N, C-alpha and C positions, 0 to 999 in steps of 0.2 A: 561749507557748499562758498561758496562765490559771490562777492558781489554783485555782479553780475545776475550769477541764477538766483541768490532773493531779490533786486526788480526789478527784474521778467516776474519768479514766482506772485512778486506783489504786483505787479501791476496786472498778468492777467485775472488775477481775483477783484479786484480793482472795478471789471467790463473794459479796460483795451487794451489791445495787443502792439500798440503803438502808438510815441508819444503826442495823441490827442487831446490832452486837459493836460497829464503830469513829463517834466520834461525829467529828463533823467537825470538833471542837477536836482530837482525838488525831492525829491525817489531817493538819494544816494544823500541829499540830505536828511532825509527821516529815517535812510535805511540809521548812520552813523547818531542821530540822534536818540536812537532805539536797543544802537551798543552799547552808549553811558549811562544811558533810563534804566537797561536790564546790568547792568554794571554795580551803579548804586546800587540799585534791593536788593542784586542775589547777596556781592562783597562777591563777587568770584575767579577776578583774576587778579591774583597771591604774590608777591616781592617778598622777601627778607635784603636787607642791607646794614654795616657795619657801621658805630660810630666809636666816634673817639673819647671819654668823659679827659676833661681837663683839672688841673690839684689845685683843688683850691681853699688851698693855708694856705694861713695870710704869705702877703706875701707887699712887696713895696717894685713889684714889676706892673703889676695890673691885674685890672677886676677878671677872675671866671664866674663862670654859667656855669647855670644846674638844668638848662634851661634852653630848648632851639627854637622856629618856628618851622610847623610837620611839611612844610613844603622843600627846607632844605634839605629831607632826606629824602623824597622824590615828590613833585611841582604834582606827578598825580594824582596823591595819596588822601584816601580813603579813611576810614580809617586806619585803626595799630593793633589790630591778633594778638600775642606775642613781645616779651621784651627778657632780651639773657643777658648778664654780666656776671663778665671772667673772671670769680673773684682771688683776687694772688695770683693773679696770672696763671695758673692754669685744673678754674674745676671755671665750669661755667653754671651755674646757678640762675633759677628761672626765677624776678622780675614778679610782684601784682602790683596788679591794675589798681586805682585807686579814686576814687573824687576827692576835689582840695575838698567840698564840707566837710565829705569826712574825716581825712589829715588838719580835718584846724580841732573837732573832737575828736581823734582818737591820738593826734596828734599834738594838744600844744603847743606855740610857740615853731614849727614846723619851721617856719624860710626863716628860724632866725640863721639854721646853721647854716645858710654861705655866707654868715659877717652882712661887713658893710667895708665903704668907703672912709679913712677917717684919717685929720687933716692932724700935725703934732709938728707943730715950728715949718723946717724945711721938707719939715718927710714927711709925706700920702702912703696912706700904710691900703691895701690894701685885701676883698674879706675878712676882716681884720675881726679878731670873737668868732671865728667859721669854729664850725666842726664837723669838719670833717671829718666820717669815714667808710666804709663800705655802704649802698646801694640795697635798698632790700624795695622799692616800692615804684610803681613809673604812676602817674598819669595823665592828659591827655586832650583837647578840646577843639575840633574840626572849624570850627569860625573864632575862637581870636586866634586860630593858627597857632599852635603850640602843645611842642610836649617834652618832657619834664622827667628828671627824677630827685632821694628823698633816698639818702642823705647822699650830701655833696661828698667829694671824691679827692682824699688824698694823695700822698704822690705814693704810693705803691697798690695802690687802684685803679690809674689808670696810668694802664699798659695801651697803645697802638690799635685802634679798632676789636677793642674794650664791652664794647654790649649791642649784642642783634636783634634787631627790630623786625617784627614781621610786622605784614602791615597788607591790607587791600588795594585795590588800586583803581583808577579812569581809563576803561576803555579809549586807547588811539585810533582818532577818527582813520576810515579804511578812505586809500586812494586812490587805489586803481584795483580796476574793474574783473586782474586777477587775486586781486588779494582777497581772504578766511580771515575772517572774525574771530580775534580772540578770545571768544567765551566757550565753553563747553557745551560743544555736541548737540545735545538738549536743549539748549537755551535758542540756537539755531531757526525755529517755525518761531520764536514767540518775536523775534524782528518780523521777522513778514507780517507777527498779528502790526504791532506796532504801524508797519509804516502804511500797513490799510485802514487802523482807526484815522491815521493824522490826516487819511488822505480822506477819507468816508467825513471829517468833519470839514475837510476845506471846499466840499461840493452841498454843506450841510444838508450833509442827511446823515442827523444822532444819531434815528434811532438809531441805525445800523450801524454804524461807529459807537455807539453805548457795549449791541452787540459784539459788538471785536475786541474791543477793552476789556469785554468777559474774557473772550477767550486767553486774551494777555496776560492777563495777568493770572487767570485760573493754570495758566503755560512754570509761571515762578510758583506760584501755590505749589503747584506739583511737584516740582525741583527741589522747593525745602526738603521737601520733604520724603524723595528718596537723597538728597544729600542728608537729611539728619537721623535716619534710619542703616545709613552706612556709619557715621561714626557712632551712631553706638552697638555697632555691628562688632565694626571693631576696637571700644572699649573694651564691651566682652569675650574679646581674641583674651588679649592684653592680660587681661584678670585672672584669665582665667592660665593662663600662663605664665603667669604669673605664681599661683596658684600650685602648679606643683610642686 
């Protein structure tokens, strides 16, 4: 459904066929707000990319890190879903997600594996005392704009594009009437609900707006239930196939 059709349908349900109260620009803004809100709540826009890890062995050239900003992976990134690492440049292995608080308990002193900067006379050592190896887990924090992995990599594990990150991302604003949302088709009608609810709130019609918000969130719930069912079916089929 194109932006113009979404806007026209919302305008009709708002009770006007011309821009008597809501301008096209206002409704276009509501449409983009709705698309972004839906992409955040459903995490339905997915992408993946590669990252190259650095050699964290002790050296005299410069410090290597095991953390990057999330927005350096993709400025529109919302959440990290899966991470794979290319071990020895030959085999992709899925890394385990972890929270840093849990790492403090399960892997005491884990931060020390990256080493530190140490000055000995005229010589500066970077990643001094580091304990690099093969990564086994990753962590991330949206508020801190942070993504990291552990263990630090050594030269053997520092191949180009050796980490693959699967993530969800924010909807890109629609700028033309012929453009269509990047969201899955079942969520298109939810955009209309969002526009109507926001428009009704602008008019001060709180009760009518609340009714439309309920419809909006019900569509989100239905989408989540259906996608969860689909994934459950896929898992069951995969298990049956492996057991043959």
